[in-house]
C-alpha positions as CSV (number, residue, x, y, z in Angstrom):
1,M,181.5,78.0,-25.2
2,T,180.1,80.0,-27.5
3,T,177.4,78.9,-30.1
4,T,175.2,75.9,-31.1
5,S,173.4,77.5,-33.9
6,A,173.8,80.4,-36.4
7,D,171.5,82.7,-34.6
8,R,172.1,81.7,-30.6
9,I,174.8,82.4,-28.6
10,L,175.1,79.7,-25.8
11,S,176.9,81.6,-23.1
12,L,174.6,84.5,-23.4
13,D,171.3,82.1,-23.1
14,I,172.8,80.0,-20.0
15,I,173.8,83.2,-18.2
16,R,170.4,84.8,-18.9
17,G,168.6,81.6,-17.8
18,I,170.7,81.4,-14.5
19,A,170.0,85.2,-14.0
20,V,166.1,84.8,-14.5
21,M,165.9,82.0,-11.8
22,G,168.0,83.6,-9.4
23,I,165.9,86.8,-9.5
24,F,162.6,84.6,-8.5
25,S,164.6,83.7,-5.5
26,V,164.1,87.1,-3.9
27,N,161.0,88.3,-6.1
28,V,158.9,85.6,-4.4
29,V,159.3,87.6,-0.8
30,G,158.0,91.0,-2.4
31,M,155.0,88.5,-4.0
32,A,154.1,87.1,-0.5
33,M,154.2,90.0,1.8
34,I,154.3,93.8,2.6
35,E,156.6,95.6,0.3
36,F,158.7,97.0,3.2
37,A,159.2,93.2,4.5
38,Y,161.3,92.7,1.1
39,F,163.7,95.4,2.3
40,Y,163.9,95.0,5.9
41,P,163.2,91.4,6.8
42,P,162.0,91.7,10.5
43,A,159.2,93.9,9.4
44,Y,157.0,90.8,8.5
45,G,157.2,87.3,8.7
46,F,160.6,86.8,10.2
47,E,159.8,84.8,13.4
48,H,161.8,81.4,12.7
49,I,165.6,80.1,12.1
50,G,164.4,79.1,8.6
51,D,163.4,82.8,7.9
52,R,167.0,83.9,8.9
53,I,168.7,80.9,6.9
54,M,166.5,81.9,3.9
55,W,167.3,85.7,4.2
56,A,171.0,84.7,4.9
57,G,171.2,82.7,2.0
58,N,169.9,85.2,-0.5
59,F,171.8,87.9,0.8
60,L,175.1,86.3,0.5
61,I,174.6,84.7,-3.1
62,V,171.6,86.4,-4.8
63,D,170.6,89.7,-3.5
64,G,171.4,92.5,-6.1
65,R,173.5,90.2,-8.4
66,F,171.2,88.5,-10.1
67,R,169.0,91.7,-11.1
68,S,172.7,93.3,-12.0
69,L,173.5,90.2,-14.3
70,F,170.0,90.2,-15.9
71,S,170.3,94.0,-16.7
72,I,173.9,93.5,-18.0
73,L,172.4,90.6,-20.4
74,F,169.8,92.9,-21.5
75,G,172.3,95.2,-22.7
76,A,174.1,92.4,-24.6
77,S,170.8,91.2,-26.2
78,M,170.0,94.7,-27.2
79,V,173.5,95.4,-29.0
80,L,173.2,91.9,-30.5
81,V,169.8,92.5,-31.9
82,V,170.5,96.3,-33.5
83,E,173.8,94.7,-35.0
84,R,171.8,92.0,-36.9
85,A,169.2,94.6,-37.7
86,V,171.7,96.7,-39.4
87,A,173.6,93.5,-41.0
88,A,170.1,92.9,-42.7
89,G,170.1,96.3,-44.2
90,K,167.5,97.8,-41.4
91,A,168.0,101.0,-39.4
92,G,168.8,99.9,-36.0
93,W,166.4,102.5,-34.5
94,Q,163.5,101.0,-36.6
95,V,163.9,97.8,-35.0
96,H,165.2,98.8,-31.4
97,Y,162.3,101.4,-30.6
98,P,159.3,99.3,-31.5
99,R,160.8,96.4,-29.1
100,M,161.1,98.7,-26.4
101,I,157.6,100.3,-27.0
102,V,156.1,96.8,-26.8
103,L,158.1,96.1,-23.8
104,L,157.0,99.0,-22.1
105,L,153.5,98.0,-22.5
106,F,153.9,94.7,-21.2
107,G,155.8,96.2,-18.2
108,L,152.9,98.7,-17.3
109,A,150.5,95.6,-17.7
110,H,152.4,93.8,-15.4
111,Y,153.1,96.6,-12.7
112,Y,149.4,98.0,-12.8
113,F,147.5,94.7,-12.9
114,F,150.1,92.0,-11.1
115,W,153.0,93.0,-9.0
116,W,154.8,96.2,-7.8
117,G,158.2,95.0,-8.4
118,D,158.3,94.9,-12.2
119,I,161.5,95.7,-13.9
120,L,160.5,95.4,-17.7
121,A,159.1,99.2,-17.9
122,N,162.4,100.5,-16.4
123,Y,164.4,98.3,-18.9
124,A,162.4,99.8,-21.9
125,L,162.7,103.4,-20.6
126,V,166.2,103.4,-20.0
127,G,166.6,101.0,-23.0
128,M,165.4,103.8,-25.0
129,I,168.2,106.0,-23.9
130,A,170.7,103.5,-24.3
131,Y,170.3,103.4,-27.9
132,A,172.4,106.1,-28.1
133,F,175.5,104.1,-27.0
134,W,175.3,101.1,-29.0
135,R,178.1,102.2,-31.7
136,L,180.6,103.0,-28.7
137,S,183.7,100.9,-28.9
138,T,184.3,98.3,-25.7
139,R,186.5,101.0,-24.2
140,Q,184.0,103.8,-24.7
141,L,181.1,101.7,-23.4
142,L,183.2,100.7,-20.3
143,V,184.0,104.5,-19.3
144,A,180.5,105.5,-20.0
145,S,179.3,102.5,-17.8
146,L,181.6,103.5,-14.9
147,A,180.7,107.3,-15.2
148,A,176.8,106.2,-14.9
149,L,177.1,103.7,-12.1
150,S,179.4,106.1,-10.2
151,L,176.9,108.9,-10.3
152,F,174.5,106.3,-8.9
153,Y,176.7,104.5,-6.4
154,V,179.1,107.4,-5.1
155,P,176.3,109.2,-3.0
156,S,175.0,105.8,-1.8
157,I,178.3,105.1,-0.4
158,V,178.6,108.5,1.2
159,D,175.2,108.3,2.7
160,G,176.0,104.9,3.8
161,T,179.2,106.1,5.4
162,S,177.6,108.9,7.1
163,Q,175.2,106.6,8.7
164,L,177.7,104.4,10.2
165,N,179.6,107.3,11.7
166,A,176.4,108.7,13.3
167,P,175.8,107.9,16.9
168,A,173.6,105.0,17.4
169,P,170.1,105.6,18.7
170,L,169.8,105.4,22.4
171,T,166.5,103.4,22.5
172,A,164.7,101.2,19.9
173,P,163.6,102.5,16.8
174,A,160.0,103.5,16.6
175,D,159.0,100.7,14.1
176,S,159.9,98.0,16.6
177,E,157.5,99.1,18.8
178,P,153.9,97.4,19.3
179,E,152.3,100.4,17.7
180,A,154.3,99.9,14.6
181,D,153.3,96.4,14.7
182,K,149.5,97.5,14.4
183,G,150.7,99.6,11.7
184,F,152.0,96.7,9.8
185,A,148.8,94.6,10.3
186,A,146.8,97.5,8.9
187,D,149.2,97.6,5.9
188,V,148.8,94.0,5.4
189,A,144.9,94.0,5.5
190,E,145.3,97.0,3.2
191,D,147.5,94.9,1.0
192,K,145.4,91.8,1.1
193,R,142.4,93.7,-0.4
194,A,144.6,94.9,-3.1
195,H,145.7,91.3,-3.7
196,A,141.9,90.2,-4.2
197,N,142.4,90.1,-8.1
198,P,144.2,92.1,-10.5
199,A,141.3,94.9,-10.7
200,A,141.9,95.7,-7.1
201,H,145.5,95.4,-7.5
202,F,145.2,98.1,-10.4
203,A,143.1,100.2,-8.0
204,F,145.5,100.2,-5.3
205,V,148.6,101.2,-7.4
206,S,146.6,103.6,-9.3
207,K,145.8,105.2,-5.9
208,H,149.1,104.9,-4.2
209,A,151.7,104.9,-6.9
210,P,150.6,105.8,-10.3
211,W,153.7,106.9,-11.8
212,R,156.3,104.5,-10.2
213,P,157.3,102.8,-13.5
214,F,158.3,106.2,-14.9
215,E,159.8,107.5,-11.5
216,S,162.0,104.5,-11.6
217,V,164.1,106.4,-14.4
218,L,164.7,109.1,-11.9
219,N,165.4,106.7,-8.9
220,Y,167.6,104.2,-10.3
221,G,167.8,104.8,-14.2
222,L,171.4,105.6,-14.0
223,E,172.2,102.0,-12.4
224,T,170.1,100.5,-15.0
225,L,171.8,102.4,-17.8
226,G,175.4,101.7,-16.4
227,L,174.4,97.9,-16.2
228,I,173.0,97.9,-19.7
229,L,176.3,99.4,-21.1
230,L,178.2,97.2,-19.0
231,G,176.2,94.4,-20.9
232,M,177.0,96.0,-24.3
233,A,181.0,96.2,-23.7
234,G,180.8,92.5,-22.4
235,Y,179.3,91.4,-25.4
236,K,181.5,93.5,-28.0
237,S,184.7,92.2,-26.2
238,G,183.7,88.7,-26.1
239,F,183.4,88.2,-22.3
240,L,179.8,87.2,-22.4
241,T,180.1,85.1,-25.4
242,G,182.7,83.0,-23.8
243,A,185.5,83.8,-26.4
244,W,188.1,84.8,-23.8
245,R,191.0,82.4,-22.7
246,R,190.0,80.4,-19.3
247,Q,192.8,82.0,-17.5
248,R,191.0,85.4,-18.2
249,Y,187.9,84.1,-16.6
250,V,189.5,82.6,-13.7
251,M,191.0,86.1,-13.0
252,V,187.8,87.8,-13.4
253,A,185.9,85.4,-11.0
254,A,188.5,85.4,-8.4
255,A,188.9,89.2,-8.4
256,T,185.4,89.9,-8.0
257,L,183.8,87.3,-6.1
258,V,186.2,86.9,-3.4
259,P,186.0,90.5,-2.1
260,A,182.3,90.2,-2.7
261,F,181.8,87.0,-0.7
262,L,183.9,88.4,2.0
263,Y,181.7,91.6,2.3
264,Y,178.4,89.8,1.9
265,G,179.5,87.1,4.8
266,F,180.5,90.0,6.9
267,V,177.3,91.7,6.6
268,V,175.4,88.4,7.5
269,A,177.2,87.7,10.4
270,Q,177.1,91.1,11.9
271,T,173.5,91.7,11.0
272,L,172.6,88.4,12.7
273,R,174.8,89.3,15.6
274,T,173.1,92.7,16.2
275,D,169.5,91.3,15.4
276,F,169.1,93.4,12.5
277,A,170.0,96.8,14.3
278,Q,168.6,99.4,11.7
279,H,171.1,102.0,12.4
280,L,173.6,99.2,11.2
281,Y,171.4,97.1,8.7
282,W,170.6,100.0,6.2
283,P,174.2,101.0,5.4
284,W,175.6,97.8,5.8
285,A,173.0,95.9,3.6
286,W,171.6,98.4,1.2
287,T,173.8,101.6,0.7
288,L,177.6,100.2,0.9
289,P,177.3,97.1,-0.9
290,T,175.6,98.7,-4.0
291,Y,179.0,98.9,-6.3
292,L,179.8,95.1,-5.3
293,H,176.7,94.0,-7.1
294,P,178.0,94.6,-10.8
295,A,181.1,93.2,-9.9
296,A,180.0,90.0,-8.6
297,A,177.5,89.7,-11.5
298,L,180.6,89.6,-13.9
299,G,182.0,87.0,-11.6
300,Y,178.9,84.9,-12.0
301,A,179.1,85.1,-15.8
302,A,182.8,84.4,-15.7
303,L,182.3,81.3,-13.5
304,T,179.3,80.2,-15.4
305,V,181.6,80.2,-18.6
306,L,184.1,78.3,-16.6
307,V,181.8,75.5,-15.0
308,I,179.0,75.0,-17.5
309,R,180.1,73.0,-20.7
310,P,178.1,72.0,-23.6
311,G,175.7,69.2,-23.0
312,A,172.2,68.4,-21.5
313,L,172.4,70.5,-18.6
314,A,173.6,73.5,-20.4
315,D,170.8,72.8,-22.8
316,R,168.4,73.0,-20.1
317,F,169.8,76.4,-18.8
318,A,169.9,77.9,-22.3
319,A,166.4,77.4,-23.0
320,V,165.4,79.0,-19.7
321,G,167.3,81.9,-21.1
322,R,165.8,81.8,-24.5
323,T,162.3,82.0,-22.8
324,A,163.4,84.4,-19.9
325,F,160.9,86.7,-20.8
326,T,158.3,84.1,-20.4
327,N,159.9,82.7,-17.3
328,Y,159.9,86.3,-15.6
329,L,156.3,86.9,-16.2
330,G,155.1,83.2,-15.5
331,A,156.8,83.5,-12.1
332,T,154.6,86.2,-11.5
333,A,151.8,84.3,-12.7
334,V,152.6,81.5,-10.2
335,G,153.0,83.9,-7.4
336,T,149.7,85.5,-8.6
337,V,147.9,82.2,-8.3
338,I,149.1,81.5,-5.1
339,F,149.0,84.5,-3.0
340,Y,145.9,86.5,-4.7
341,G,142.5,86.0,-3.3
342,F,141.0,84.5,-6.2
343,G,144.0,81.8,-6.1
344,F,145.3,80.0,-2.7
345,G,144.8,83.4,-1.0
346,L,148.5,83.2,0.9
347,Y,149.4,86.8,1.0
348,G,150.6,87.6,4.4
349,E,150.1,84.1,5.5
350,L,153.8,82.9,4.9
351,S,156.8,83.6,6.5
352,R,160.0,84.4,4.5
353,G,161.3,81.0,4.8
354,Q,157.9,79.3,4.0
355,A,157.5,81.6,0.9
356,W,160.9,80.9,-0.5
357,L,159.9,76.9,-0.4
358,I,157.9,77.9,-3.5
359,V,161.1,78.6,-5.5
360,P,162.7,75.2,-6.1
361,P,159.6,73.6,-7.5
362,V,159.3,76.7,-9.8
363,W,163.1,76.6,-10.9
364,A,162.5,73.1,-11.9
365,F,159.2,73.7,-13.8
366,M,161.5,76.3,-15.6
367,L,164.1,73.8,-16.4
368,L,161.6,71.1,-17.4
369,W,159.2,73.0,-19.6
370,S,161.5,75.6,-21.4
371,K,163.6,72.9,-23.2
372,W,160.3,70.8,-24.0
373,W,158.5,73.9,-25.4
374,L,161.5,75.0,-27.5
375,D,161.9,71.4,-29.0
376,R,158.3,72.2,-30.5
377,Y,158.4,76.1,-31.1
378,R,160.7,78.6,-32.2
379,Y,159.9,81.0,-29.4
380,G,158.6,81.1,-25.7
381,P,155.1,82.3,-25.7
382,F,155.8,85.9,-24.5
383,E,159.0,86.2,-26.8
384,W,156.6,85.3,-29.8
385,A,154.1,87.9,-28.7
386,W,156.8,90.5,-28.2
387,R,158.4,89.7,-31.5
388,S,155.1,89.8,-33.3
389,L,153.8,92.9,-31.9
390,S,157.0,94.7,-32.3
391,R,157.2,93.7,-36.0
392,W,153.7,94.4,-36.4
393,K,153.1,90.7,-38.2
394,W,152.4,87.3,-37.3
395,E,155.8,85.4,-36.5
396,P,155.8,81.7,-37.5
397,M,155.6,79.8,-34.0
398,R,155.7,76.1,-34.5
399,R,159.0,74.5,-35.7
400,P,158.7,72.8,-39.4
401,T,159.7,69.7,-38.4
402,A,159.6,67.8,-34.9
403,G,163.2,67.5,-33.2
404,P,165.3,68.9,-30.6
405,A,165.7,72.6,-30.4
406,L,169.2,74.2,-30.9
407,A,169.8,75.9,-27.5
C-alpha cells in the first residue's frame, strides 16, 4: 500500500485520517466539561457505569497514542513538503516557514476563540525548530528523536516512580471532599460563562492563560519535537509509506502493541479496582506510560498498513486524512455548536459517557463528507486556505472535470 496518484501516498493519508478521528474521541471530553475532568475523570461528569466504560475504552486504545500518531504524521508530511519544494527548484525554508506561520495563526485563532486544547500552535512553533533536522539521515533522525523524547520522558518516569514509592495518604485527598465539589461547581459556572460565545471565550483565556500556546513549547515542546523527528525518520525509511516487507510490519506491531496493551490493561484494572485513588492514578495513568505512547503509535501505523488494503474503505479513510486539517477544526466547530451557549448550550450538562455518544456520528460524517468533497474539489476548505495563504496566491479549488478523486 503506497500510492494511488503521482502526489499522494495512500498509507500516509489513511494513517492520518485514522489519527484525526481518534483524537476527537478524547477531545470531546475537553470540549464538554471543565478542563480538570479531562485529566482526572472523577472530577466531573463521572457518575454512571457508561462513564467508566468510556474512560476505560479511551485509555486502553486512544489516550496519548493518536495524538502521538498525528504528531508523527505531521513530521512525515513536513519533510515530504520540503523535499518536493527542493525538487521543484525552491528553497525549502521559503516554503516551510510561511506554512508554519499561517498554521500558527490558525492555531492561535482556534485557541483564543474556541478551545483550550489546540495543538496547531504547538505544531507550528515546534515545526519551525524541526526544519533544522529535515536533511538528516534516517539513523540520525532516530537518534535525535530518541534524545528529545528521553529528555522529556525520563524525568516524568522518575517522578512517577517516586510517587508510587511515597506512602499512601491516610485520608482522602482534599479534592474529593464536599468543599472541593463546591469549587468544581464554581468552576463550571465560570466556564459556562466563558462558553457563551467566542468573544466570551477570548476574554476568559486572555485573562487566565493568555500565553498558553507559546508556553506549550516549554511544557511539552521536546515531546512534540521528538515525535516530529520520528515521523521524518518513518517517512525516509519507508515505514510510513508502506514500503517495508509485510513481516517487518508484523514484528513492529507485535513488539510495540503487546507490551503497551498489557500495561494499559493493567492500569485500567487497577484504577477501577482502587476507584481512581489519586496517589496511584496520576503515576499509573499519566507519568509512567508516556514513553509507551510513541511506541504504540508506531504499532498502530504498522497495523494499519497490514490491515487496510486499497479499495472503497481505504479511500474513505484516506479522504479523511487528506482533509485532516478541516476535520480537526470541523470537530471543534461541532463541539462549539453543541456546547456553547449560542448553540445547544450543553457545556457541563453531559457526563463523560454521554459526551462520547457525539463521537460516532462525527466519525461517520468525516467518512462521508471528506470523500464526497474531494470528488469535487482539490483540497479541503481549510487545506485550501492554508495553501493559498502560505503561497500568497489564490489556489484553484474546484477540479477541472467531475469524477472520483484520487485518494
